[in-house]
mmCIF file of the N, C-alpha and C atoms, coordinates in Angstrom:
data_MODEL
# 
_entry.id   MODEL 
# 
loop_
_atom_site.group_PDB 
_atom_site.id 
_atom_site.type_symbol 
_atom_site.label_atom_id 
_atom_site.label_alt_id 
_atom_site.label_comp_id 
_atom_site.label_asym_id 
_atom_site.label_entity_id 
_atom_site.label_seq_id 
_atom_site.pdbx_PDB_ins_code 
_atom_site.Cartn_x 
_atom_site.Cartn_y 
_atom_site.Cartn_z 
_atom_site.occupancy 
_atom_site.B_iso_or_equiv 
_atom_site.pdbx_formal_charge 
_atom_site.auth_seq_id 
_atom_site.auth_comp_id 
_atom_site.auth_asym_id 
_atom_site.auth_atom_id 
_atom_site.pdbx_PDB_model_num 
ATOM 1   N N  . UNK A 1 1  ? 24.240  -96.760  -126.315 1.00 0.00 ? 1  UNK A N  1 
ATOM 2   C CA . UNK A 1 1  ? 23.022  -97.388  -125.855 1.00 0.00 ? 1  UNK A CA 1 
ATOM 3   C C  . UNK A 1 1  ? 22.731  -98.598  -126.729 1.00 0.00 ? 1  UNK A C  1 
ATOM 4   N N  . UNK A 1 2  ? 22.505  -99.722  -126.110 1.00 0.00 ? 2  UNK A N  1 
ATOM 5   C CA . UNK A 1 2  ? 22.268  -100.956 -126.834 1.00 0.00 ? 2  UNK A CA 1 
ATOM 6   C C  . UNK A 1 2  ? 20.772  -101.226 -126.929 1.00 0.00 ? 2  UNK A C  1 
ATOM 7   N N  . UNK A 1 3  ? 20.339  -101.551 -128.132 1.00 0.00 ? 3  UNK A N  1 
ATOM 8   C CA . UNK A 1 3  ? 18.939  -101.884 -128.383 1.00 0.00 ? 3  UNK A CA 1 
ATOM 9   C C  . UNK A 1 3  ? 18.838  -103.396 -128.511 1.00 0.00 ? 3  UNK A C  1 
ATOM 10  N N  . UNK A 1 4  ? 17.881  -103.976 -127.844 1.00 0.00 ? 4  UNK A N  1 
ATOM 11  C CA . UNK A 1 4  ? 17.667  -105.415 -127.956 1.00 0.00 ? 4  UNK A CA 1 
ATOM 12  C C  . UNK A 1 4  ? 16.172  -105.677 -127.994 1.00 0.00 ? 4  UNK A C  1 
ATOM 13  N N  . UNK A 1 5  ? 15.733  -106.368 -129.025 1.00 0.00 ? 5  UNK A N  1 
ATOM 14  C CA . UNK A 1 5  ? 14.321  -106.710 -129.137 1.00 0.00 ? 5  UNK A CA 1 
ATOM 15  C C  . UNK A 1 5  ? 14.190  -108.027 -129.893 1.00 0.00 ? 5  UNK A C  1 
ATOM 16  N N  . UNK A 1 6  ? 13.007  -108.594 -129.848 1.00 0.00 ? 6  UNK A N  1 
ATOM 17  C CA . UNK A 1 6  ? 12.742  -109.857 -130.518 1.00 0.00 ? 6  UNK A CA 1 
ATOM 18  C C  . UNK A 1 6  ? 11.714  -109.624 -131.611 1.00 0.00 ? 6  UNK A C  1 
ATOM 19  N N  . UNK A 1 7  ? 12.057  -110.041 -132.827 1.00 0.00 ? 7  UNK A N  1 
ATOM 20  C CA . UNK A 1 7  ? 11.144  -109.935 -133.961 1.00 0.00 ? 7  UNK A CA 1 
ATOM 21  C C  . UNK A 1 7  ? 11.003  -111.325 -134.556 1.00 0.00 ? 7  UNK A C  1 
ATOM 22  N N  . UNK A 1 8  ? 9.775   -111.831 -134.570 1.00 0.00 ? 8  UNK A N  1 
ATOM 23  C CA . UNK A 1 8  ? 9.489   -113.174 -135.096 1.00 0.00 ? 8  UNK A CA 1 
ATOM 24  C C  . UNK A 1 8  ? 10.360  -114.235 -134.435 1.00 0.00 ? 8  UNK A C  1 
ATOM 25  N N  . UNK A 1 9  ? 10.581  -114.114 -133.147 1.00 0.00 ? 9  UNK A N  1 
ATOM 26  C CA . UNK A 1 9  ? 11.339  -115.111 -132.408 1.00 0.00 ? 9  UNK A CA 1 
ATOM 27  C C  . UNK A 1 9  ? 12.845  -114.991 -132.530 1.00 0.00 ? 9  UNK A C  1 
ATOM 28  N N  . UNK A 1 10 ? 13.323  -113.952 -133.192 1.00 0.00 ? 10 UNK A N  1 
ATOM 29  C CA . UNK A 1 10 ? 14.760  -113.764 -133.357 1.00 0.00 ? 10 UNK A CA 1 
ATOM 30  C C  . UNK A 1 10 ? 15.186  -112.507 -132.612 1.00 0.00 ? 10 UNK A C  1 
ATOM 31  N N  . UNK A 1 11 ? 16.263  -112.612 -131.864 1.00 0.00 ? 11 UNK A N  1 
ATOM 32  C CA . UNK A 1 11 ? 16.780  -111.465 -131.123 1.00 0.00 ? 11 UNK A CA 1 
ATOM 33  C C  . UNK A 1 11 ? 17.588  -110.589 -132.074 1.00 0.00 ? 11 UNK A C  1 
ATOM 34  N N  . UNK A 1 12 ? 17.263  -109.301 -132.104 1.00 0.00 ? 12 UNK A N  1 
ATOM 35  C CA . UNK A 1 12 ? 17.996  -108.344 -132.930 1.00 0.00 ? 12 UNK A CA 1 
ATOM 36  C C  . UNK A 1 12 ? 18.563  -107.272 -132.017 1.00 0.00 ? 12 UNK A C  1 
ATOM 37  N N  . UNK A 1 13 ? 19.794  -106.868 -132.302 1.00 0.00 ? 13 UNK A N  1 
ATOM 38  C CA . UNK A 1 13 ? 20.458  -105.924 -131.403 1.00 0.00 ? 13 UNK A CA 1 
ATOM 39  C C  . UNK A 1 13 ? 20.985  -104.686 -132.099 1.00 0.00 ? 13 UNK A C  1 
ATOM 40  N N  . UNK A 1 14 ? 21.011  -104.664 -133.419 1.00 0.00 ? 14 UNK A N  1 
ATOM 41  C CA . UNK A 1 14 ? 21.532  -103.482 -134.101 1.00 0.00 ? 14 UNK A CA 1 
ATOM 42  C C  . UNK A 1 14 ? 20.460  -102.919 -135.034 1.00 0.00 ? 14 UNK A C  1 
ATOM 43  N N  . UNK A 1 15 ? 20.579  -101.646 -135.380 1.00 0.00 ? 15 UNK A N  1 
ATOM 44  C CA . UNK A 1 15 ? 19.598  -101.048 -136.296 1.00 0.00 ? 15 UNK A CA 1 
ATOM 45  C C  . UNK A 1 15 ? 19.549  -101.757 -137.653 1.00 0.00 ? 15 UNK A C  1 
ATOM 46  N N  . UNK A 1 16 ? 20.693  -102.214 -138.141 1.00 0.00 ? 16 UNK A N  1 
ATOM 47  C CA . UNK A 1 16 ? 20.704  -102.929 -139.418 1.00 0.00 ? 16 UNK A CA 1 
ATOM 48  C C  . UNK A 1 16 ? 19.932  -104.241 -139.325 1.00 0.00 ? 16 UNK A C  1 
ATOM 49  N N  . UNK A 1 17 ? 20.084  -104.947 -138.213 1.00 0.00 ? 17 UNK A N  1 
ATOM 50  C CA . UNK A 1 17 ? 19.352  -106.199 -138.027 1.00 0.00 ? 17 UNK A CA 1 
ATOM 51  C C  . UNK A 1 17 ? 17.851  -105.942 -137.923 1.00 0.00 ? 17 UNK A C  1 
ATOM 52  N N  . UNK A 1 18 ? 17.482  -104.862 -137.239 1.00 0.00 ? 18 UNK A N  1 
ATOM 53  C CA . UNK A 1 18 ? 16.060  -104.517 -137.115 1.00 0.00 ? 18 UNK A CA 1 
ATOM 54  C C  . UNK A 1 18 ? 15.481  -104.215 -138.485 1.00 0.00 ? 18 UNK A C  1 
ATOM 55  N N  . UNK A 1 19 ? 16.193  -103.403 -139.276 1.00 0.00 ? 19 UNK A N  1 
ATOM 56  C CA . UNK A 1 19 ? 15.722  -103.060 -140.618 1.00 0.00 ? 19 UNK A CA 1 
ATOM 57  C C  . UNK A 1 19 ? 15.585  -104.308 -141.482 1.00 0.00 ? 19 UNK A C  1 
ATOM 58  N N  . UNK A 1 20 ? 16.569  -105.195 -141.429 1.00 0.00 ? 20 UNK A N  1 
ATOM 59  C CA . UNK A 1 20 ? 16.534  -106.424 -142.224 1.00 0.00 ? 20 UNK A CA 1 
ATOM 60  C C  . UNK A 1 20 ? 15.372  -107.311 -141.797 1.00 0.00 ? 20 UNK A C  1 
ATOM 61  N N  . UNK A 1 21 ? 15.161  -107.462 -140.496 1.00 0.00 ? 21 UNK A N  1 
ATOM 62  C CA . UNK A 1 21 ? 14.077  -108.310 -139.998 1.00 0.00 ? 21 UNK A CA 1 
ATOM 63  C C  . UNK A 1 21 ? 12.714  -107.753 -140.398 1.00 0.00 ? 21 UNK A C  1 
ATOM 64  N N  . UNK A 1 22 ? 12.549  -106.441 -140.313 1.00 0.00 ? 22 UNK A N  1 
ATOM 65  C CA . UNK A 1 22 ? 11.276  -105.832 -140.706 1.00 0.00 ? 22 UNK A CA 1 
ATOM 66  C C  . UNK A 1 22 ? 11.049  -105.955 -142.206 1.00 0.00 ? 22 UNK A C  1 
ATOM 67  N N  . UNK A 1 23 ? 12.112  -105.780 -142.997 1.00 0.00 ? 23 UNK A N  1 
ATOM 68  C CA . UNK A 1 23 ? 12.005  -105.921 -144.448 1.00 0.00 ? 23 UNK A CA 1 
ATOM 69  C C  . UNK A 1 23 ? 11.616  -107.355 -144.819 1.00 0.00 ? 23 UNK A C  1 
ATOM 70  N N  . UNK A 1 24 ? 12.242  -108.343 -144.174 1.00 0.00 ? 24 UNK A N  1 
ATOM 71  C CA . UNK A 1 24 ? 11.920  -109.747 -144.441 1.00 0.00 ? 24 UNK A CA 1 
ATOM 72  C C  . UNK A 1 24 ? 10.486  -110.072 -144.034 1.00 0.00 ? 24 UNK A C  1 
ATOM 73  N N  . UNK A 1 25 ? 10.041  -109.546 -142.892 1.00 0.00 ? 25 UNK A N  1 
ATOM 74  C CA . UNK A 1 25 ? 8.677   -109.804 -142.430 1.00 0.00 ? 25 UNK A CA 1 
ATOM 75  C C  . UNK A 1 25 ? 7.658   -109.190 -143.389 1.00 0.00 ? 25 UNK A C  1 
ATOM 76  N N  . UNK A 1 26 ? 7.949   -107.986 -143.874 1.00 0.00 ? 26 UNK A N  1 
ATOM 77  C CA . UNK A 1 26 ? 7.055   -107.328 -144.822 1.00 0.00 ? 26 UNK A CA 1 
ATOM 78  C C  . UNK A 1 26 ? 6.979   -108.116 -146.117 1.00 0.00 ? 26 UNK A C  1 
ATOM 79  N N  . UNK A 1 27 ? 8.124   -108.551 -146.625 1.00 0.00 ? 27 UNK A N  1 
ATOM 80  C CA . UNK A 1 27 ? 8.150   -109.328 -147.866 1.00 0.00 ? 27 UNK A CA 1 
ATOM 81  C C  . UNK A 1 27 ? 7.397   -110.643 -147.712 1.00 0.00 ? 27 UNK A C  1 
ATOM 82  N N  . UNK A 1 28 ? 7.524   -111.267 -146.554 1.00 0.00 ? 28 UNK A N  1 
ATOM 83  C CA . UNK A 1 28 ? 6.820   -112.527 -146.295 1.00 0.00 ? 28 UNK A CA 1 
ATOM 84  C C  . UNK A 1 28 ? 5.307   -112.303 -146.301 1.00 0.00 ? 28 UNK A C  1 
ATOM 85  N N  . UNK A 1 29 ? 4.853   -111.188 -145.719 1.00 0.00 ? 29 UNK A N  1 
ATOM 86  C CA . UNK A 1 29 ? 3.428   -110.866 -145.715 1.00 0.00 ? 29 UNK A CA 1 
ATOM 87  C C  . UNK A 1 29 ? 2.914   -110.630 -147.133 1.00 0.00 ? 29 UNK A C  1 
ATOM 88  N N  . UNK A 1 30 ? 3.694   -109.924 -147.951 1.00 0.00 ? 30 UNK A N  1 
ATOM 89  C CA . UNK A 1 30 ? 3.288   -109.656 -149.333 1.00 0.00 ? 30 UNK A CA 1 
ATOM 90  C C  . UNK A 1 30 ? 3.203   -110.956 -150.120 1.00 0.00 ? 30 UNK A C  1 
ATOM 91  N N  . UNK A 1 31 ? 4.206   -111.817 -149.976 1.00 0.00 ? 31 UNK A N  1 
ATOM 92  C CA . UNK A 1 31 ? 4.198   -113.106 -150.677 1.00 0.00 ? 31 UNK A CA 1 
ATOM 93  C C  . UNK A 1 31 ? 2.982   -113.932 -150.280 1.00 0.00 ? 31 UNK A C  1 
ATOM 94  N N  . UNK A 1 32 ? 2.673   -113.957 -148.998 1.00 0.00 ? 32 UNK A N  1 
ATOM 95  C CA . UNK A 1 32 ? 1.517   -114.713 -148.522 1.00 0.00 ? 32 UNK A CA 1 
ATOM 96  C C  . UNK A 1 32 ? 0.211   -114.159 -149.060 1.00 0.00 ? 32 UNK A C  1 
ATOM 97  N N  . UNK A 1 33 ? 0.092   -112.829 -149.098 1.00 0.00 ? 33 UNK A N  1 
ATOM 98  C CA . UNK A 1 33 ? -1.129  -112.203 -149.608 1.00 0.00 ? 33 UNK A CA 1 
ATOM 99  C C  . UNK A 1 33 ? -1.316  -112.514 -151.089 1.00 0.00 ? 33 UNK A C  1 
ATOM 100 N N  . UNK A 1 34 ? -0.239  -112.498 -151.851 1.00 0.00 ? 34 UNK A N  1 
ATOM 101 C CA . UNK A 1 34 ? -0.331  -112.812 -153.279 1.00 0.00 ? 34 UNK A CA 1 
ATOM 102 C C  . UNK A 1 34 ? -0.771  -114.262 -153.484 1.00 0.00 ? 34 UNK A C  1 
ATOM 103 N N  . UNK A 1 35 ? -0.216  -115.173 -152.716 1.00 0.00 ? 35 UNK A N  1 
ATOM 104 C CA . UNK A 1 35 ? -0.572  -116.585 -152.870 1.00 0.00 ? 35 UNK A CA 1 
ATOM 105 C C  . UNK A 1 35 ? -2.012  -116.849 -152.428 1.00 0.00 ? 35 UNK A C  1 
ATOM 106 N N  . UNK A 1 36 ? -2.460  -116.169 -151.366 1.00 0.00 ? 36 UNK A N  1 
ATOM 107 C CA . UNK A 1 36 ? -3.840  -116.349 -150.906 1.00 0.00 ? 36 UNK A CA 1 
ATOM 108 C C  . UNK A 1 36 ? -4.834  -115.762 -151.901 1.00 0.00 ? 36 UNK A C  1 
ATOM 109 N N  . UNK A 1 37 ? -4.476  -114.650 -152.538 1.00 0.00 ? 37 UNK A N  1 
ATOM 110 C CA . UNK A 1 37 ? -5.391  -114.002 -153.472 1.00 0.00 ? 37 UNK A CA 1 
ATOM 111 C C  . UNK A 1 37 ? -5.527  -114.793 -154.769 1.00 0.00 ? 37 UNK A C  1 
ATOM 112 N N  . UNK A 1 38 ? -4.487  -115.521 -155.137 1.00 0.00 ? 38 UNK A N  1 
ATOM 113 C CA . UNK A 1 38 ? -4.535  -116.309 -156.370 1.00 0.00 ? 38 UNK A CA 1 
ATOM 114 C C  . UNK A 1 38 ? -5.441  -117.512 -156.155 1.00 0.00 ? 38 UNK A C  1 
ATOM 115 N N  . UNK A 1 39 ? -6.523  -117.530 -156.872 1.00 0.00 ? 39 UNK A N  1 
ATOM 116 C CA . UNK A 1 39 ? -7.459  -118.636 -156.740 1.00 0.00 ? 39 UNK A CA 1 
ATOM 117 C C  . UNK A 1 39 ? -7.006  -119.837 -157.548 1.00 0.00 ? 39 UNK A C  1 
ATOM 118 N N  . UNK A 1 40 ? -7.850  -120.850 -157.625 1.00 0.00 ? 40 UNK A N  1 
ATOM 119 C CA . UNK A 1 40 ? -7.500  -122.030 -158.410 1.00 0.00 ? 40 UNK A CA 1 
ATOM 120 C C  . UNK A 1 40 ? -7.382  -121.670 -159.887 1.00 0.00 ? 40 UNK A C  1 
ATOM 121 N N  . UNK A 1 41 ? -6.363  -122.182 -160.514 1.00 0.00 ? 41 UNK A N  1 
ATOM 122 C CA . UNK A 1 41 ? -6.150  -121.915 -161.937 1.00 0.00 ? 41 UNK A CA 1 
ATOM 123 C C  . UNK A 1 41 ? -5.269  -120.722 -162.220 1.00 0.00 ? 41 UNK A C  1 
ATOM 124 N N  . UNK A 1 42 ? -4.865  -119.993 -161.195 1.00 0.00 ? 42 UNK A N  1 
ATOM 125 C CA . UNK A 1 42 ? -3.977  -118.843 -161.382 1.00 0.00 ? 42 UNK A CA 1 
ATOM 126 C C  . UNK A 1 42 ? -2.611  -119.213 -160.833 1.00 0.00 ? 42 UNK A C  1 
ATOM 127 N N  . UNK A 1 43 ? -1.609  -119.015 -161.657 1.00 0.00 ? 43 UNK A N  1 
ATOM 128 C CA . UNK A 1 43 ? -0.234  -119.291 -161.238 1.00 0.00 ? 43 UNK A CA 1 
ATOM 129 C C  . UNK A 1 43 ? 0.470   -117.962 -161.035 1.00 0.00 ? 43 UNK A C  1 
ATOM 130 N N  . UNK A 1 44 ? 1.032   -117.753 -159.862 1.00 0.00 ? 44 UNK A N  1 
ATOM 131 C CA . UNK A 1 44 ? 1.745   -116.514 -159.543 1.00 0.00 ? 44 UNK A CA 1 
ATOM 132 C C  . UNK A 1 44 ? 3.222   -116.835 -159.413 1.00 0.00 ? 44 UNK A C  1 
ATOM 133 N N  . UNK A 1 45 ? 4.038   -116.108 -160.172 1.00 0.00 ? 45 UNK A N  1 
ATOM 134 C CA . UNK A 1 45 ? 5.483   -116.282 -160.105 1.00 0.00 ? 45 UNK A CA 1 
ATOM 135 C C  . UNK A 1 45 ? 6.118   -114.960 -159.713 1.00 0.00 ? 45 UNK A C  1 
ATOM 136 N N  . UNK A 1 46 ? 7.201   -115.040 -158.969 1.00 0.00 ? 46 UNK A N  1 
ATOM 137 C CA . UNK A 1 46 ? 7.953   -113.856 -158.576 1.00 0.00 ? 46 UNK A CA 1 
ATOM 138 C C  . UNK A 1 46 ? 9.152   -113.745 -159.511 1.00 0.00 ? 46 UNK A C  1 
ATOM 139 N N  . UNK A 1 47 ? 9.274   -112.608 -160.196 1.00 0.00 ? 47 UNK A N  1 
ATOM 140 C CA . UNK A 1 47 ? 10.369  -112.389 -161.129 1.00 0.00 ? 47 UNK A CA 1 
ATOM 141 C C  . UNK A 1 47 ? 11.142  -111.143 -160.717 1.00 0.00 ? 47 UNK A C  1 
ATOM 142 N N  . UNK A 1 48 ? 12.168  -110.821 -161.491 1.00 0.00 ? 48 UNK A N  1 
ATOM 143 C CA . UNK A 1 48 ? 12.936  -109.601 -161.199 1.00 0.00 ? 48 UNK A CA 1 
ATOM 144 C C  . UNK A 1 48 ? 12.073  -108.357 -161.312 1.00 0.00 ? 48 UNK A C  1 
ATOM 145 N N  . UNK A 1 49 ? 11.118  -108.374 -162.227 1.00 0.00 ? 49 UNK A N  1 
ATOM 146 C CA . UNK A 1 49 ? 10.263  -107.208 -162.451 1.00 0.00 ? 49 UNK A CA 1 
ATOM 147 C C  . UNK A 1 49 ? 9.104   -107.119 -161.461 1.00 0.00 ? 49 UNK A C  1 
ATOM 148 N N  . UNK A 1 50 ? 8.868   -108.161 -160.702 1.00 0.00 ? 50 UNK A N  1 
ATOM 149 C CA . UNK A 1 50 ? 7.758   -108.182 -159.752 1.00 0.00 ? 50 UNK A CA 1 
ATOM 150 C C  . UNK A 1 50 ? 7.044   -109.518 -159.819 1.00 0.00 ? 50 UNK A C  1 
ATOM 151 N N  . UNK A 1 51 ? 5.736   -109.505 -159.670 1.00 0.00 ? 51 UNK A N  1 
ATOM 152 C CA . UNK A 1 51 ? 4.944   -110.726 -159.702 1.00 0.00 ? 51 UNK A CA 1 
ATOM 153 C C  . UNK A 1 51 ? 4.263   -110.854 -161.062 1.00 0.00 ? 51 UNK A C  1 
ATOM 154 N N  . UNK A 1 52 ? 4.190   -112.081 -161.570 1.00 0.00 ? 52 UNK A N  1 
ATOM 155 C CA . UNK A 1 52 ? 3.524   -112.364 -162.835 1.00 0.00 ? 52 UNK A CA 1 
ATOM 156 C C  . UNK A 1 52 ? 2.433   -113.383 -162.555 1.00 0.00 ? 52 UNK A C  1 
ATOM 157 N N  . UNK A 1 53 ? 1.199   -113.049 -162.943 1.00 0.00 ? 53 UNK A N  1 
ATOM 158 C CA . UNK A 1 53 ? 0.070   -113.962 -162.756 1.00 0.00 ? 53 UNK A CA 1 
ATOM 159 C C  . UNK A 1 53 ? -0.314  -114.537 -164.110 1.00 0.00 ? 53 UNK A C  1 
ATOM 160 N N  . UNK A 1 54 ? -0.486  -115.848 -164.148 1.00 0.00 ? 54 UNK A N  1 
ATOM 161 C CA . UNK A 1 54 ? -0.885  -116.528 -165.377 1.00 0.00 ? 54 UNK A CA 1 
ATOM 162 C C  . UNK A 1 54 ? -2.210  -117.223 -165.134 1.00 0.00 ? 54 UNK A C  1 
ATOM 163 N N  . UNK A 1 55 ? -3.136  -117.023 -166.049 1.00 0.00 ? 55 UNK A N  1 
ATOM 164 C CA . UNK A 1 55 ? -4.453  -117.637 -165.950 1.00 0.00 ? 55 UNK A CA 1 
ATOM 165 C C  . UNK A 1 55 ? -5.395  -116.922 -166.893 1.00 0.00 ? 55 UNK A C  1 
ATOM 166 N N  . UNK A 1 56 ? -6.667  -117.256 -166.815 1.00 0.00 ? 56 UNK A N  1 
ATOM 167 C CA . UNK A 1 56 ? -7.638  -116.590 -167.679 1.00 0.00 ? 56 UNK A CA 1 
ATOM 168 C C  . UNK A 1 56 ? -7.867  -115.161 -167.183 1.00 0.00 ? 56 UNK A C  1 
ATOM 169 N N  . UNK A 1 57 ? -8.428  -114.355 -168.061 1.00 0.00 ? 57 UNK A N  1 
ATOM 170 C CA . UNK A 1 57 ? -8.671  -112.951 -167.715 1.00 0.00 ? 57 UNK A CA 1 
ATOM 171 C C  . UNK A 1 57 ? -9.621  -112.825 -166.523 1.00 0.00 ? 57 UNK A C  1 
ATOM 172 N N  . UNK A 1 58 ? -10.646 -113.657 -166.484 1.00 0.00 ? 58 UNK A N  1 
ATOM 173 C CA . UNK A 1 58 ? -11.607 -113.604 -165.378 1.00 0.00 ? 58 UNK A CA 1 
ATOM 174 C C  . UNK A 1 58 ? -10.944 -113.978 -164.056 1.00 0.00 ? 58 UNK A C  1 
ATOM 175 N N  . UNK A 1 59 ? -10.074 -114.987 -164.086 1.00 0.00 ? 59 UNK A N  1 
ATOM 176 C CA . UNK A 1 59 ? -9.388  -115.409 -162.863 1.00 0.00 ? 59 UNK A CA 1 
ATOM 177 C C  . UNK A 1 59 ? -8.440  -114.325 -162.358 1.00 0.00 ? 59 UNK A C  1 
ATOM 178 N N  . UNK A 1 60 ? -7.738  -113.675 -163.279 1.00 0.00 ? 60 UNK A N  1 
ATOM 179 C CA . UNK A 1 60 ? -6.802  -112.620 -162.881 1.00 0.00 ? 60 UNK A CA 1 
ATOM 180 C C  . UNK A 1 60 ? -7.562  -111.408 -162.352 1.00 0.00 ? 60 UNK A C  1 
ATOM 181 N N  . UNK A 1 61 ? -8.715  -111.081 -162.963 1.00 0.00 ? 61 UNK A N  1 
ATOM 182 C CA . UNK A 1 61 ? -9.529  -109.974 -162.452 1.00 0.00 ? 61 UNK A CA 1 
ATOM 183 C C  . UNK A 1 61 ? -10.049 -110.280 -161.051 1.00 0.00 ? 61 UNK A C  1 
ATOM 184 N N  . UNK A 1 62 ? -10.445 -111.527 -160.812 1.00 0.00 ? 62 UNK A N  1 
ATOM 185 C CA . UNK A 1 62 ? -10.908 -111.915 -159.473 1.00 0.00 ? 62 UNK A CA 1 
ATOM 186 C C  . UNK A 1 62 ? -9.770  -111.801 -158.467 1.00 0.00 ? 62 UNK A C  1 
ATOM 187 N N  . UNK A 1 63 ? -8.573  -112.170 -158.875 1.00 0.00 ? 63 UNK A N  1 
ATOM 188 C CA . UNK A 1 63 ? -7.408  -112.049 -157.996 1.00 0.00 ? 63 UNK A CA 1 
ATOM 189 C C  . UNK A 1 63 ? -7.145  -110.583 -157.661 1.00 0.00 ? 63 UNK A C  1 
ATOM 190 N N  . UNK A 1 64 ? -7.249  -109.714 -158.658 1.00 0.00 ? 64 UNK A N  1 
ATOM 191 C CA . UNK A 1 64 ? -7.027  -108.281 -158.430 1.00 0.00 ? 64 UNK A CA 1 
ATOM 192 C C  . UNK A 1 64 ? -8.051  -107.725 -157.444 1.00 0.00 ? 64 UNK A C  1 
ATOM 193 N N  . UNK A 1 65 ? -9.310  -108.178 -157.545 1.00 0.00 ? 65 UNK A N  1 
ATOM 194 C CA . UNK A 1 65 ? -10.339 -107.714 -156.600 1.00 0.00 ? 65 UNK A CA 1 
ATOM 195 C C  . UNK A 1 65 ? -10.022 -108.168 -155.180 1.00 0.00 ? 65 UNK A C  1 
ATOM 196 N N  . UNK A 1 66 ? -9.519  -109.394 -155.033 1.00 0.00 ? 66 UNK A N  1 
ATOM 197 C CA . UNK A 1 66 ? -9.196  -109.898 -153.697 1.00 0.00 ? 66 UNK A CA 1 
ATOM 198 C C  . UNK A 1 66 ? -8.002  -109.169 -153.087 1.00 0.00 ? 66 UNK A C  1 
ATOM 199 N N  . UNK A 1 67 ? -7.124  -108.635 -153.905 1.00 0.00 ? 67 UNK A N  1 
ATOM 200 C CA . UNK A 1 67 ? -5.950  -107.928 -153.386 1.00 0.00 ? 67 UNK A CA 1 
ATOM 201 C C  . UNK A 1 67 ? -6.283  -106.530 -152.882 1.00 0.00 ? 67 UNK A C  1 
ATOM 202 N N  . UNK A 1 68 ? -7.397  -105.978 -153.289 1.00 0.00 ? 68 UNK A N  1 
ATOM 203 C CA . UNK A 1 68 ? -7.744  -104.611 -152.883 1.00 0.00 ? 68 UNK A CA 1 
ATOM 204 C C  . UNK A 1 68 ? -8.088  -104.517 -151.448 1.00 0.00 ? 68 UNK A C  1 
# 
């Protein structure tokens, strides 16, 4: 049985492609949420260990509140 569906404008036909497309879409949403939550003066970098936020303590606390 062949599966065919469209995710974000891309046609996917195998389970591996579906998993990859969903993983990429999820990661894109997380990246966008992190960038939107970081206010002015906060720098967010993606590293091997995860995300690193640089800024004053008050700015980082405000970012954490926006992420909740």
